[in-house]
C-alpha positions as CSV (number, residue, x, y, z in Angstrom):
1,M,-33.6,27.9,47.2
2,L,-34.1,31.2,48.7
3,P,-36.1,31.5,52.2
4,Q,-39.5,32.8,50.8
5,E,-39.4,36.4,52.5
6,L,-35.5,36.8,51.3
7,H,-37.0,36.0,47.9
8,N,-39.7,38.3,48.1
9,R,-37.8,41.3,49.0
10,A,-34.8,40.6,46.6
11,E,-37.0,40.2,43.6
12,K,-39.0,43.6,44.2
13,I,-35.3,45.2,44.0
14,K,-34.5,48.0,41.2
15,A,-31.6,50.0,42.8
16,V,-28.8,48.8,45.1
17,A,-27.0,51.6,47.4
18,L,-23.3,50.6,48.7
19,D,-21.3,51.8,51.5
20,G,-17.8,52.5,50.9
21,D,-15.5,51.2,53.6
22,G,-16.1,47.5,54.8
23,V,-18.6,47.4,51.9
24,F,-17.1,48.1,48.5
25,F,-13.4,48.6,50.3
26,T,-12.5,46.1,52.7
27,G,-12.0,48.8,55.6
28,R,-8.3,48.3,56.0
29,A,-5.9,51.2,55.0
30,F,-2.1,51.1,53.9
31,I,0.1,54.0,54.7
32,H,3.7,54.4,53.0
33,P,5.7,55.3,55.9
34,E,7.9,57.5,53.6
35,H,5.3,59.1,51.2
36,G,2.3,58.9,53.2
37,E,0.6,57.7,50.8
38,Y,-3.0,56.1,51.8
39,L,-4.3,53.0,49.9
40,K,-7.5,50.8,50.2
41,E,-8.3,47.5,48.7
42,R,-11.1,45.9,47.0
43,S,-12.1,42.6,45.3
44,H,-12.9,42.3,41.4
45,I,-15.4,39.9,41.9
46,D,-17.6,42.6,43.5
47,G,-17.0,45.1,40.4
48,Q,-18.1,42.2,38.4
49,G,-21.4,41.8,40.6
50,I,-22.1,45.2,40.1
51,S,-21.8,44.7,36.5
52,L,-24.2,42.2,36.2
53,L,-27.0,44.0,38.0
54,R,-26.1,47.0,35.5
55,A,-26.5,44.7,32.7
56,C,-29.7,43.7,33.7
57,G,-30.9,47.3,34.0
58,L,-30.4,47.8,38.0
59,R,-29.4,50.9,39.0
60,V,-26.0,51.4,41.8
61,A,-25.0,53.7,44.0
62,L,-21.9,54.1,46.3
63,V,-22.1,56.6,49.0
64,S,-19.7,57.4,51.9
65,G,-19.6,60.6,54.4
66,E,-15.7,60.9,53.4
67,A,-14.5,62.5,50.1
68,T,-10.8,60.6,50.1
69,G,-11.0,60.3,46.0
70,F,-11.2,56.5,46.3
71,L,-14.8,56.0,45.9
72,E,-15.1,58.8,43.5
73,A,-12.1,57.1,41.6
74,A,-13.8,53.5,42.0
75,G,-17.3,55.0,40.3
76,K,-15.2,56.8,37.5
77,K,-13.6,53.0,36.7
78,L,-16.7,51.6,36.5
79,N,-18.6,54.4,34.4
80,A,-15.6,54.1,31.9
81,L,-16.2,50.6,31.0
82,P,-17.4,50.4,26.9
83,S,-21.4,49.3,28.1
84,V,-21.8,52.7,30.3
85,R,-20.4,54.5,27.4
86,D,-22.4,53.6,24.5
87,G,-25.7,53.8,26.7
88,R,-26.1,49.7,27.2
89,W,-25.4,49.9,31.2
90,P,-26.9,52.9,33.4
91,P,-23.7,54.6,35.0
92,V,-23.1,53.7,39.0
93,A,-23.8,56.9,41.1
94,V,-21.6,58.2,43.7
95,F,-22.0,60.4,46.5
96,T,-19.5,61.4,49.0
97,G,-18.3,64.0,51.3
98,P,-21.1,66.1,52.5
99,Q,-23.5,64.9,49.7
100,G,-23.1,61.5,51.0
101,K,-22.7,62.4,54.8
102,D,-26.6,61.9,55.3
103,K,-27.0,58.2,54.0
104,V,-30.9,58.5,53.9
105,V,-31.1,62.1,52.2
106,A,-28.6,61.4,49.5
107,I,-30.2,57.9,48.6
108,G,-33.5,59.0,49.0
109,R,-33.1,61.7,46.5
110,W,-31.3,59.4,44.3
111,L,-34.2,57.2,44.3
112,E,-36.6,60.0,43.7
113,E,-34.8,60.8,40.6
114,L,-35.2,57.4,39.3
115,G,-38.9,56.8,40.4
116,V,-37.8,53.9,42.6
117,S,-39.3,53.3,46.0
118,W,-37.4,52.4,49.2
119,K,-38.9,49.2,48.8
120,E,-37.6,48.7,45.7
121,C,-34.2,49.3,47.0
122,A,-31.6,47.3,48.9
123,A,-28.7,48.8,50.7
124,M,-25.6,47.4,52.1
125,G,-23.9,48.4,55.2
126,D,-21.4,47.5,57.8
127,D,-21.4,50.0,60.6
128,V,-23.3,52.5,62.8
129,S,-23.0,54.9,60.2
130,D,-25.2,53.0,57.9
131,F,-28.1,52.0,60.1
132,E,-30.9,54.4,59.1
133,L,-29.8,53.9,55.5
134,L,-30.4,50.0,55.9
135,K,-33.5,50.7,58.3
136,K,-35.0,52.5,55.4
137,A,-34.1,50.2,52.6
138,G,-36.8,47.3,51.6
139,F,-33.9,45.2,51.8
140,A,-30.7,45.7,53.9
141,A,-28.0,43.3,53.9
142,V,-24.6,43.4,55.8
143,P,-21.3,41.5,54.8
144,R,-20.1,38.9,57.2
145,Q,-17.4,41.2,59.7
146,A,-20.6,44.0,60.2
147,E,-21.0,45.2,63.8
148,E,-23.8,43.7,65.6
149,I,-25.9,46.6,65.6
150,V,-26.9,46.5,62.2
151,K,-26.7,42.6,61.5
152,K,-29.6,42.7,64.2
153,I,-31.6,44.6,61.6
154,A,-30.5,43.2,58.0
155,H,-32.3,40.6,56.1
156,Y,-29.5,39.4,55.0
157,A,-25.6,38.7,56.2
158,T,-23.3,37.6,53.3
159,P,-20.7,34.7,53.9
160,R,-18.0,36.7,52.8
161,E,-16.9,39.9,54.0
162,G,-16.9,43.4,52.6
163,G,-14.6,44.1,49.9
164,N,-13.5,40.5,49.4
165,G,-16.9,39.1,47.4
166,A,-19.7,40.4,50.0
167,I,-21.1,42.5,47.4
168,R,-21.0,39.9,44.7
169,D,-22.9,37.9,47.4
170,L,-25.7,40.4,47.4
171,C,-26.0,40.7,43.9
172,N,-25.8,36.8,43.2
173,L,-29.0,36.8,45.4
174,I,-30.9,39.4,43.8
175,L,-30.1,37.5,40.3
176,E,-31.1,34.3,41.4
177,A,-34.6,35.8,43.1
178,K,-35.3,37.6,39.6
179,G,-34.9,34.2,38.1
180,I,-31.8,35.8,36.0
181,D,-28.9,33.5,35.3
182,E,-25.6,35.0,35.8
183,T,-23.7,33.3,33.0
184,T,-26.3,34.6,30.1
185,L,-28.3,37.3,31.9
186,E,-31.3,35.6,30.4
187,F,-34.5,34.5,32.5
188,R,-34.2,30.9,33.7
C-alpha cells in the first residue's frame, strides 16, 4: 500500500523523463585497454518497466547532456520493438547533447508537444545535473545511490540502484497507483 501523497502524485503521471548515466545506465563505464572502446551497462528489468508503461499509453523520454551514442542506441532499440512499429505503443523520445543539455527546456518542449503538464510528469535523476528537472516534475524520483542534494527534493527513492532496477521500481509504483496489474495490464 502506497502512502496517500505518493499514490496521488503517481496516479496522475502521463509522461516519464529518465536521465542517462546513473538512472538508465549504472553510471559505471568500462574502457577496453587496447582499443579504448567505451561500454556502459544497464538492466533489462528497467527496459521491461519502460515497456509496461508504454503498453499502458504513458510516454517516456531519455535525456542526457552527453551525446555519446549510448542513450541514442538504447532509444533506437526500444523503438524497434514490434509494438512500436505497428503503432500500439508510443515511441521513446531521446534528447542528448546540446538538445538534452538543459533538461528542463528539452522535457518542457516535449511535454508541450504531448499536451501534458509538469504535474503529470515523473522524472528520475541521480545528481546535481538533474536537480532543476526534478524540482519541476510533479513526481521526482531518485535511484538508491543518488546524491544527497537530489534525495532531499525527491518524492520517492527507489530501493534499487540506477541501471539495476531503479526504473522498474518507479514503473511498478506508477502502475500500482493507477490500479493496473502488471501481469495483465488491466485495471484491478
